[in-house]
Wavefront OBJ file of the C-alpha trace (Angstrom):
o trace
v 201.297 62.301 41.822
v 201.332 60.607 45.233
v 202.660 57.138 46.076
v 201.738 55.412 49.318
v 202.212 51.888 50.603
v 199.016 50.443 51.980
v 198.154 47.156 53.625
v 195.717 45.674 51.103
v 193.315 42.852 51.843
v 190.517 41.107 49.998
v 188.109 38.226 50.473
v 190.402 35.985 48.424
v 193.790 37.005 49.876
v 195.272 37.837 53.269
v 196.740 41.288 53.925
v 199.837 42.324 51.906
v 201.703 45.605 51.236
v 200.700 47.319 47.983
v 201.831 50.580 46.408
v 198.927 52.921 45.719
v 199.443 55.708 43.172
v 197.152 58.700 42.795
v 197.245 61.416 40.131
v 195.583 64.836 40.127
v 192.437 64.795 42.303
v 193.131 61.217 43.483
v 196.513 62.433 44.804
v 194.766 65.145 46.830
v 192.205 62.681 48.182
v 194.926 60.214 49.166
v 196.914 62.915 50.996
v 193.796 63.911 52.973
v 193.431 60.473 54.601
v 194.960 59.674 57.973
v 197.335 56.817 58.749
v 195.386 53.746 59.837
v 192.156 54.898 58.192
v 190.386 52.118 56.253
v 189.886 52.911 52.569
v 188.148 51.221 49.688
v 190.074 51.869 46.476
v 189.278 50.913 42.896
v 191.622 51.271 39.967
v 193.892 49.381 37.635
v 196.887 47.214 38.481
v 200.273 47.894 36.866
v 203.672 46.262 37.090
v 206.599 48.624 37.671
v 209.220 46.611 39.535
v 206.343 45.376 41.676
v 202.578 45.578 41.532
v 200.933 48.927 42.135
v 197.340 50.112 42.033
v 196.570 53.288 40.072
v 193.599 54.790 41.933
v 190.419 55.711 40.082
v 188.177 56.032 43.145
v 188.909 56.329 46.882
v 186.247 56.020 49.601
v 186.811 56.242 53.356
v 185.343 53.285 55.273
v 185.506 54.995 58.697
l 1 2 3 4 5 6 7 8 9 10 11 12 13 14 15 16 17 18 19 20 21 22 23 24 25 26 27 28 29 30 31 32 33 34 35 36 37 38 39 40 41 42 43 44 45 46 47 48 49 50 51 52 53 54 55 56 57 58 59 60 61 62
């Protein structure tokens, strides 16, 4: 498992910090990305003392 804080943004909301959690292969993919690299992440939202995104798919936008 890997937890990282990312600066998330969408068309409907300005940028905000969000905890991204990756398990198994998603954890390895998340660790391989460099700081500042733009990512597109899909997954499910969960509440655990704050919102976090559990990654299902990570794609580099660079």
